[in-house]
N, C-alpha and C positions, 0 to 999 in steps of 0.2 A: 723028510718024512712029513713034518707038519705043514711044509708048503704044499705038498702033493696031495693031504688029506682037505686043505682048504680048497686049492684048485678044484677036486672032486666034488666039495660040497657047493662050489659056486657053479658047476656045470648042471650039478643036478638041481638047483634051483631055478636056474635058466631054462632049463628042459621042461621043468615042471609049470613055470609060469607060460610058457609058449603053448603048451599043451592046454592050458587053462584057458588062456586067450582064443585058441583055435575051437574048444567047446562052445563058446555064447554062439546061442543060435537064433535066429530072426524068428519072432513072435512068441519065443519063450523066454529068453533074458532081454530082449527089447522090441519094440515094434517098429516096423517100417511104413512110413507115412506112404497112403497111395498116391498122394501128389504133394513133391516136395515144395518148401516152401522158401523163397529168395533170403538169402542171408544177407548181412550188412556189413560182415568183417573182410572183405577183400579176398587176398591171398590165403589168409587165415581159416583155419577150420573154426566155425561157430558153435560155442557150447551156450545156449540159452537155457536159462532156469525160468520157470514160470512158477511165481509164488504169490503167497498173500500173507501179509503182515499178521493177519489174526489167526493163522494156520499153525498150529502146535507142532505138526511136524514139518512144517518150514522152519519153525524156530529150532527144533532139536537138530536137524541138518544142518545149521548154519555153522557151527564150529569145524564140521568135517567138510565143507565148501571152502572155508579159510585155510584149513590146512591144505587141501588139495592144491588152492592156488598159488601156494609156496613153491610149489614143483609142477606148475601145468607146464605140459609139452608145448616148446616153443613155436610150435605149428600152430598152436589153437591160440584162441581170445574168447574171453568170457563175457557173456552178457546176461544182465538182468532185466526180467519182464514180469510187472505185477499182472496176474490174472485176474480178467473180470468176468464172473459168469452170471451175475445179476447186480440189481442196483444194491444189494447188501454188501458188494465187494468194490463197489466205487472209492470209498473213504480210502481203503489200503492204497489204491493206486495212484489217486490224489497225494497221498503222503510221500510216497516215493518220487513222483514227479517234481513235487514242491521242494523237496531235499536235493533233488537233482539240479534244478534250475537254481538254488540257492548255493549250490556249490558244496553242501553239506552231506553228499552220500557217505563219503568215506569215515567221516566223523561220526556219522548219527544214525546210518543203517541200522548197525547191531544196537544201540541204545534205543531205538525205537521198538525193536524186538523184545527188548527188556523191559521196558515201560509197559510193553501190553502184557506180556505173559509172567514176568515176575513180579512186577509192581503193581500190576494191576489198574493202570491208568486209564480213567474213561475218556474218550476221545469220541464224544457224542457229535461234535459240530466243528467248524471252523474255528472258532474262538479257543475250544480248548484244546485243539493242536498249536496253535498259533501262542497259546500261552506256555505250551511246553518248552516250544523254540526259543520264546524270550528268556526263559529260566535257563536255557543251555547257551546264551547269549547272542542269540539271532536279533536283528532289529525288526521289530514289532512291524513297522509302517511297511518295510520291505516284505516281510513275510505274509503280509495280508494281501499286498497286492500279487506276489505270485501266486498265492493261494487263488486268486480271482482271474488269472490271467487267461488268455485265448490259448496260449501254447500249451498250459497245463490241461485245459480241456480238450485241445486236438490230441495230445498225447494220449489221455483218458481214452478218447475214443478208437484211437489205433489199439490200444490194449483189448479194447472189446472185439474188435475185428479179427487181430491175431489168436486171441484164445478161441475162438471159432476155427480159425483155417488150421490151428494146430490138433484140432478133434482130441484135447485132452479131457480126461473124465475126472481129474484132481490134481493136486499138487503136494508138495513139489514136484514137478516133472521137468526133465531135462531134454532138449532137443539137441541133436548133434548134426551140424549142417543142414538143418533144415530139413533132414530126412529120417533121422532115427530118435524115438521117445523111448527114455530111458527112465524108470521110475522102481521105487523100492518094492512095489507088489510084483515086478518082474526079476528085479535083482535080487530080493531076497533080503540082503542088509547092505548097510552104507559103504561097508569096506569093497563088497562085490559091485555095487553100483558104479563106484568110481574106476573099477578095474574096466567095468562094460565101457565107460565113456572113453578112457584113455584107449581101449582096443577099437573103439569107432572112430577117434580121432587119428589114430595109427592107420587105418584102413583108408580114412578118406585124404590123407595126406601123401599118400603114395601115388 
């Protein structure tokens, strides 16, 4: 009897989940881009997050992203991209690409969010950021060279162009397979946001 009861509950949950997914509506729960943007993940469904280190909402959603990444569908690949709306947003993008080129993203991405939002660390210029990196064990000369490198500047310029291409109005915004925009404004809350992302991954993987 207990086995039958458990089976019925499982069936109910499955049916309810499928109905919930089926109810996701374009332009209500997510936005369809007028012109799809080329992806970089090959056969995988690209899920791209556009963010800014100084954005409180980006900081707040980061734990949910890390949790989702532990169970990301095998058909998808996650890509981060700093958004650049104006000159004021440049430093956030530079910090990201410096960490990337130094091979320190995995170790220091979350730490940088914490430094800005929890510890209120002022990053006014290159010296401030490099000093922070040095305190965390990064070689000072290498950090300064990477900060001023041509490759970081090129990636910064690409971020500016991509921010325009996706036609986003704020961050964090998630772009699924270069076709669909998902954000908290449309999704309503974090849990539903990732349900919509998973739904779109499944739709694109078919």
